[in-house]
N, C-alpha and C positions, 0 to 999 in steps of 0.2 A: 551457603550461597545468598548472595543480596536479594533483597525482596526489589524487583521492579514496581515502578507506577501503571496503575491501571486508571481508566477514567471513564466518567459517566457523562450521560447526557440525558434529555428528557427520556428516550426511549430504548437508549443503547446503553451497554458495557464494555469496553473497549480492553481488553487485558493482554498483555504479552503475550504470542503465538507461542504456543509451547507441545509436546509431545503429544498429548490428551488431545490436539485438534488434527492429528494424522489422516484420519480419515475424510475429515471435512478439507484437509489442503488437497488430499488427493483427487476429491470431486472439483474444487473450483480449478485448480491448475490443469482440469483435462475439459473443461467446458470451451465450447466452440469461439467463445468470446474471447477468453482467454489466449487460447491457441491463437487464433487470428490478430490479436493486437498488441499481444504481451510476448510470446512466443511459447515453443515446447519447452519445457525443462526437461525433458525424460523422464519423469516421475508415473512409473506405471504401476505402482501399485501402493499400499497404505504404508510398507515399510520403506521405498524408495521415498514419499512424504517424510519419514521419520528422519532419512537422511539429510533430504533438503531442509526441514524445519532446523537440524543441528548446526548444516554447514552453513546455511545462507542467511537463517533467521536468528538463531540463537547465537550464533559467534559475536553478530555485531552486538546485540543488547549488550552480551558481556562486556563489549570492548567499550561502545558508547554510553550505556545506560537506556537506549531508547532504540526501536527499531519497528518491528512489525505487529500490530495487534489486530487480532480477532476481535471482530465486530458481533455481539449478541444481542439478542433483541431481548429487552427485560422482560416484555408481556408473558413470554413462552420459552425463554433459552435457547430459540433457534440461533443458529450461525448461518449468519449472512453473507458476510465477506471479511475482506480483509483492508487495512489502513495502516500506512506508516511511513515512517522517516528512515529512507535508506542513502547510505552512505555509498554512492552508485560508481563504479570505476569509469573514467570518462567525464564525470562530472567536477565541477569545481567547487560543489557546494552540497547541500543534504538535499535530496528530492522525497516529493510528499507523492506516495502511490497510493492505488486504492483498485480493488476488483470485488466484486459481488457474483454471488450466484444469479443465473439470469432470472430466477422467479423472483426476486427480490429489487430488480431495478425499476425506477421510474416512481418509487415510492419517498424519493427523498431521504433514504437511509444513509447513501453515499455522502451527500451534501453534509448531513450531520455529523459523520464521524470525521470526514475531511476538516471540516470547521474546528472538530474539537483537537485534533492533532494538530492541525495548524496552528492555533492558539497555545497548545503546549509545546511546540517546537519553541514559541518566543517566551514565555511566561516559566516552563520548566528547565527547558534544555538550552536557553539561552544564544539560541540560532538567531542570527539578525538578517540572512537571506535564503530563502525558500525557494527551488527551483522543481518543476516537474517536467516530464517528456511523456509523449504521445504519438501515436503511429497517426499520418496525415489522415487516414480514413476513419479514425477514433471521435468521430465528431461529439456522441455524447461525452468522452472525457474530455475533450476541449471545452464545451459549454460549461461544464462543472467547474473546471480548471478557472474559466475565466468569471463565473459567478462567486468564486473564492477571492476572486480579485488577482489572480496571477495574471500577466500579460505576455505574450507570443512574442519572442525575440528574434528567434533564428533557425535554422535548421543544424542538427549536428548530428553526429554518426560516432556511437559509443565502441569501444574497442570489442572485437570480435563480434560484431554486430553487421549485415550487411545492408542497412534501409536507414534512410535518414529519418530522423526523428523531429516532431516541432520541439523547442524548448521552451519553456515557461517560466517565469520568475517573477518576485514581488521581495521588496524590503518587507523585514518584520519591524 
């Protein structure tokens, strides 16, 4: 099995999400914020989370060499959230996405992690254009995308989705 790159920042380790993160992914995907702004992924157990990791996260990592990263705080090893680069159906490029447990919001972790993943997109993976999508009501995500330098361009609707999403993009 190939070795995939992990990244570090001053406070964080970002490593590819794996089966050992199943309980954490189960918790994250069932937070009120995830359900409201990202959507129900029908992950109802740790076993479901393992399937989600295998089918949605690890398959892209194996195919492209990058994907979703679990964000871990160096100070205590706490799993805070995820951040990653996603080859999302319905987008013409690679999407940067992030989600954090509610208790870790507002502490700069999402910006720190997303900044690192954004620079890795260009420096490590040769990505020239980055995209992001967010719900119209998710103003916190919109602020973070703008802080990262992405610019809102238009509303889009992804396949098998019934809601228009805000599309942001930036050349790297």
